[in-house]
N, CA, C and O of each residue as an XYZ file, in Angstrom:
276
protein
N       0.869     -1.239      0.180
C      -0.049     -0.029     -0.029
C       0.787      1.301     -0.036
O       1.688      1.414      0.796
N       0.580      2.145     -0.780
C       1.246      3.486     -0.882
C       0.509      4.757     -0.300
O      -0.688      4.603     -0.059
N       0.965      5.767     -0.089
C       0.211      6.911      0.308
C      -0.892      7.377     -0.554
O      -1.915      7.934     -0.156
N      -0.566      7.080     -1.837
C      -1.567      7.325     -2.882
C      -3.024      6.493     -2.534
O      -4.129      6.838     -2.951
N      -2.785      5.491     -1.796
C      -3.966      4.630     -1.597
C      -4.583      5.084     -0.275
O      -5.634      4.559      0.094
N      -3.950      6.093      0.508
C      -4.744      6.348      1.806
C      -5.149      7.941      1.628
O      -4.412      8.701      1.000
N      -6.148      8.297      2.118
C      -6.753      9.586      2.172
C      -7.678      9.623      3.476
O      -8.229      8.638      3.967
N      -7.753     10.991      3.966
C      -8.801     11.033      4.943
C      -9.131     12.645      5.034
O      -8.444     13.517      4.502
N     -10.195     12.841      5.732
C     -10.657     14.202      5.757
C     -11.399     14.295      7.262
O     -11.549     13.335      8.018
N     -11.797     15.575      7.502
C     -12.402     15.663      8.900
C     -13.172     16.853      8.829
O     -12.910     17.761      8.040
N     -14.200     16.872      9.703
C     -15.124     18.084      9.991
C     -15.488     17.767     11.305
O     -15.787     16.641     11.702
N     -15.446     18.995     12.098
C     -16.037     19.084     13.452
C     -17.168     19.945     13.637
O     -17.272     20.933     12.910
N     -18.092     19.685     14.575
C     -19.050     20.673     14.889
C     -18.295     21.793     15.614
O     -17.230     21.596     16.198
N     -18.843     22.849     15.552
C     -18.315     24.138     16.121
C     -17.851     23.928     17.638
O     -16.767     24.425     17.943
N     -18.584     23.226     18.629
C     -18.541     23.069     19.841
C     -17.334     22.299     20.187
O     -16.790     22.460     21.279
N     -16.837     21.367     19.198
C     -15.602     20.580     19.317
C     -14.298     20.982     18.818
O     -13.316     20.239     18.820
N     -14.317     22.337     18.336
C     -13.237     22.847     17.681
C     -12.279     23.493     18.846
O     -12.707     23.829     19.950
N     -11.021     23.602     18.455
C      -9.939     24.400     19.398
C      -9.708     23.578     20.522
O      -9.519     24.104     21.618
N      -9.701     22.286     20.380
C      -9.419     21.407     21.627
C      -8.041     20.343     21.234
O      -7.573     19.486     21.984
N      -7.667     20.616     20.126
C      -6.604     19.800     19.540
C      -6.953     18.506     19.132
O      -6.057     17.682     18.948
N      -8.245     18.183     18.948
C      -8.631     16.887     18.456
C      -8.087     16.426     17.224
O      -7.641     15.287     17.092
N      -8.117     17.418     16.170
C      -7.858     17.178     14.896
C      -6.380     16.993     14.873
O      -5.930     16.121     14.130
N      -5.491     17.784     15.676
C      -4.178     17.718     15.581
C      -3.639     16.271     16.150
O      -2.785     15.581     15.593
N      -4.296     15.971     17.335
C      -4.111     14.519     17.677
C      -4.429     13.373     17.017
O      -3.803     12.320     17.133
N      -5.448     13.558     16.283
C      -5.890     12.537     15.371
C      -4.966     12.567     14.097
O      -4.632     11.483     13.620
N      -4.628     13.469     13.646
C      -3.898     13.593     12.523
C      -2.381     13.096     12.681
O      -1.761     12.453     11.834
N      -1.955     13.474     13.800
C      -0.690     13.029     14.253
C      -0.552     11.496     14.536
O       0.547     10.967     14.372
N      -1.553     10.815     14.927
C      -1.783      9.297     14.964
C      -1.961      8.753     13.541
O      -1.593      7.607     13.285
N      -2.413      9.398     12.778
C      -2.744      8.937     11.177
C      -1.341      9.048     10.562
O      -0.899      8.066      9.965
N      -0.633     10.127     10.656
C       0.713     10.259     10.032
C       1.684      9.207     10.699
O       2.494      8.627      9.975
N       1.635      8.946     12.021
C       2.523      8.042     12.649
C       2.403      6.542     12.067
O       3.356      5.828     11.755
N       1.188      6.249     11.994
C       0.647      4.846     11.311
C       1.196      5.000      9.880
O       1.810      4.058      9.380
N       1.000      6.163      9.187
C       1.444      5.853      7.717
C       3.087      5.796      7.622
O       3.609      5.000      6.842
N       3.761      6.537      8.318
C       5.207      6.416      8.328
C       5.716      5.162      8.924
O       6.566      4.495      8.334
N       5.222      4.807     10.090
C       5.906      3.666     10.685
C       5.136      2.238     10.207
O       5.879      1.272     10.034
N       3.924      2.083     10.020
C       3.301      0.986      9.859
C       3.190      0.758      8.217
O       3.293     -0.370      7.736
N       3.024      1.650      7.607
C       2.818      1.560      6.048
C       4.284      1.761      5.204
O       4.481      1.411      4.040
N       5.105      2.317      5.971
C       6.432      2.717      5.408
C       6.355      3.805      4.443
O       7.260      3.805      3.608
N       5.426      4.798      4.354
C       5.340      5.965      3.715
C       6.399      6.912      3.903
O       6.746      7.226      5.042
N       6.973      7.422      2.820
C       7.950      8.286      2.989
C       7.698      9.879      2.604
O       8.542     10.739      2.858
N       6.580     10.133      2.035
C       6.025     11.352      1.851
C       4.539     11.306      2.032
O       3.863     10.311      1.770
N       4.038     12.506      2.522
C       2.759     12.727      2.764
C       2.261     14.016      2.118
O       2.891     15.043      2.369
N       1.195     14.075      1.311
C       0.810     15.310      0.700
C      -0.609     15.572      1.407
O      -1.358     14.685      1.815
N      -0.820     16.837      1.469
C      -2.128     17.459      2.315
C      -2.540     18.640      1.553
O      -1.740     19.348      0.941
N      -3.754     18.831      1.601
C      -4.296     20.147      1.187
C      -5.345     20.521      2.092
O      -5.756     19.729      2.941
N      -5.845     21.786      1.949
C      -6.874     22.397      2.712
C      -7.492     23.626      1.911
O      -6.829     24.184      1.037
N      -8.669     23.995      2.208
C      -9.418     25.010      1.456
C      -8.748     26.250      1.770
O      -8.480     26.503      2.945
N      -8.423     27.121      0.757
C      -7.766     28.476      0.938
C      -8.432     29.282      1.992
O      -9.643     29.409      1.816
N      -7.962     29.829      2.991
C      -8.508     30.616      4.061
C      -8.965     29.806      5.163
O      -9.524     30.320      6.132
N      -8.736     28.426      5.056
C      -8.947     27.548      6.263
C      -7.542     27.625      7.226
O      -6.671     26.755      7.263
N      -7.556     28.771      7.918
C      -6.338     28.872      8.803
C      -6.227     27.816      9.947
O      -5.136     27.477     10.404
N      -7.316     27.358     10.346
C      -7.300     26.159     11.426
C      -6.556     24.915     10.941
O      -5.760     24.328     11.674
N      -6.849     24.494      9.592
C      -6.284     23.381      9.056
C      -4.795     23.768      8.706
O      -3.883     22.978      8.951
N      -4.585     24.899      8.174
C      -3.073     25.289      7.903
C      -2.376     25.207      9.092
O      -1.212     24.813      9.026
N      -2.922     25.542     10.337
C      -2.025     25.604     11.538
C      -1.788     24.075     12.164
O      -0.825     23.719     12.843
N      -2.855     23.322     11.776
C      -2.803     21.765     12.138
C      -1.585     21.204     11.422
O      -0.769     20.505     12.024
N      -1.476     21.485     10.245
C      -0.189     21.001      9.499
C       1.067     21.597      9.914
O       2.091     20.913      9.896
N       1.083     22.846     10.300
C       2.161     23.591     10.598
C       2.698     22.900     12.125
O       3.892     22.723     12.364
N       1.737     22.598     12.962
C       2.065     22.076     14.298
C       2.658     20.600     14.182
O       3.375     20.085     15.040
N       2.265     20.017     13.036
C       2.793     18.771     12.822
C       4.147     18.551     12.007
O       4.715     17.492     11.740
N       4.470     19.760     11.717
C       5.750     19.696     10.988
C       5.903     19.679      9.494
O       6.972     19.516      8.905
N       4.660     19.874      8.907
C       4.593     19.737      7.405
C       4.866     20.964      6.906
O       4.492     22.005      7.447
N       5.618     20.894      5.712
C       6.218     22.140      4.983
C       5.189     22.412      3.827
O       4.549     21.489      3.321
N       5.054     23.777      3.415
C       4.146     24.072      2.298
C       4.975     24.049      1.104
O       6.082     24.583      1.035
N       4.358     23.366      0.096
C       4.917     23.342     -1.231
C       3.718     23.898     -2.166
O       2.731     23.168     -2.255
N       3.715     24.883     -2.734
C       2.557     25.166     -3.506
C       2.648     24.436     -4.843
O       3.692     24.215     -5.458
N       1.345     24.071     -5.230
C       1.357     23.150     -6.496
C       1.641     24.032     -7.638
O       1.452     25.248     -7.614
N       2.131     23.330     -8.696
C       2.483     24.052     -9.787
C       1.453     24.453    -10.662
O       0.572     23.613    -10.844
N       1.351     25.515    -11.240
C       0.214     25.995    -11.975
C       0.430     25.703    -13.540
O      -0.431     26.036    -14.355
């Protein structure tokens, strides 16, 4: 299995936001991909302007690489 075979998304009710739930869950998913699946690279995206999702990726050490146009 490669990372191309793996995908996930999330949506939270307003009352559950800003508690670190997405950061914690995403960290666990990334750990599984790297350790259990042997994935070397992970790509991610978020909707423009979604600063919360951008921050989650930053907290987890992900680097920004803009897609070629």
